[in-house]
C-alpha positions in Angstrom: 4.5 -10.5 -3.1 1.1 -10.1 -2.8 -0.2 -10.8 -5.9 -3.9 -10.6 -3.8 -7.2 -9.6 -6.6 -9.8 -7.8 -5.1 -13.3 -8.4 -5.8 -14.9 -5.3 -6.2 -11.7 -4.1 -8.3 -12.8 -7.1 -10.7 -16.3 -6.5 -10.8 -15.7 -2.4 -11.8 -13.2 -3.1 -14.1 -15.6 -6.0 -15.7 -18.4 -3.6 -16.6 -15.7 -0.7 -18.1 -14.2 -3.4 -20.0 -18.1 -5.0 -21.0 -19.2 -1.5 -22.0 -15.9 -0.7 -23.7 -16.3 -4.0 -25.6 -20.1 -2.9 -26.9 -18.9 0.4 -28.2 -15.8 -0.5 -29.8 -18.5 -3.3 -31.5 -21.0 -0.9 -32.1 -18.8 2.2 -33.2 -16.2 0.0 -36.1 -19.3 -1.5 -37.2 -18.1 -4.8 -38.3 -20.9 -7.1 -37.5 -19.4 -10.1 -37.7 -17.4 -12.3 -35.6 -14.0 -11.2 -36.5 -16.1 -7.9 -35.6 -16.5 -9.0 -32.0 -13.1 -10.7 -31.8 -11.5 -7.6 -32.6 -13.5 -5.7 -30.4 -12.1 -7.9 -27.5 -8.6 -7.6 -28.6 -8.5 -3.7 -28.4 -10.3 -3.3 -24.8 -8.3 -5.9 -23.8 -5.3 -3.9 -25.0 -6.4 -1.1 -23.7 -6.8 -3.3 -20.1 -3.2 -4.2 -20.9 -1.8 -0.2 -21.5 -3.6 0.7 -18.1 -2.2 -1.9 -16.4 1.4 -0.9 -17.7 0.8 2.3 -16.5 0.1 1.7 -13.3 3.2 -1.0 -13.0 5.3 1.7 -13.9 3.7 4.1 -11.2 3.6 2.0 -8.2 7.5 1.5 -9.6 7.8 5.1 -9.0 9.2 6.0 -12.4 7.1 9.1 -12.0 7.4 10.1 -8.6 11.3 12.2 -9.5 9.0 14.3 -12.7 6.3 14.9 -10.3 9.1 16.5 -7.4 10.8 18.5 -10.0 7.4 20.1 -11.0 6.6 20.6 -7.8 9.8 21.7 -6.6 10.2 24.6 -9.6 6.3 25.5 -9.1 7.7 26.5 -5.4 10.7 28.0 -6.2 8.5 30.5 -8.7 6.3 30.7 -6.4 8.6 31.8 -3.2 11.4 33.0 -5.4 13.9 31.9 -3.2 14.6 28.6 -2.6 15.8 28.0 1.2 14.9 24.5 2.8 13.5 25.7 6.3 10.7 26.9 3.9 10.0 24.3 1.4 6.8 22.3 1.8 8.0 19.5 0.3 11.0 18.5 1.4 13.8 17.2 -0.7 12.9 14.1 -2.5 13.6 11.1 0.2 11.0 13.5 2.4 8.7 13.6 -1.0 8.8 9.4 -1.8 7.9 8.7 2.2 4.8 10.6 2.2 3.2 9.7 -1.2 2.9 6.0 -1.1 1.9 4.4 -3.9 -0.8 1.2 -3.4 -0.4 -1.5 -5.5 -4.2 -1.7 -7.9 -2.7 -3.3 -10.9 -3.2 -6.5 -10.9 -7.0 -6.7 -11.8 -5.8 -4.9 -14.5 -3.8 -7.3 -15.8 -6.4 -10.3 -15.0 -8.7 -8.4 -17.0 -6.4 -8.0 -20.1 -5.3 -11.3 -20.4 -9.1 -12.1 -20.3 -10.6 -9.9 -22.9 -7.2 -11.3 -24.8 -7.7 -14.7 -24.4 -10.9 -14.2 -25.4 -10.6 -12.2 -28.6 -7.8 -15.5 -29.7 -11.1 -17.7 -28.9 -13.6 -15.8 -31.0 -11.1 -14.9 -33.1 -9.7 -18.6 -34.3 -13.7 -19.2 -35.2 -13.4 -17.1 -38.7 
């Protein structure tokens, strides 16, 4: 199991996290340590949700609905379902052609860091 974290993704996500935290802090207009803690917690939860969706994508939970929708559209356009005219092929061919890369560990890492900062800042309140 490869749990490598890419430095360029950490830098990119870190920039997004800082921008998101600052935006949430000023949108909520709670200018205290509690507001800082809340901003870090909300942005950390957003990264956690993003990481969970990416994990589900990597585990191929979305492949069957995507294949079904593409097959439906193909049959709708052709009006004559046939295996030899199909561009998608069967479900096994679809899975072999569409590989997913593992790129969700950075989001988990940033979510954990953001939530730890939120808990640390919140403990001073």
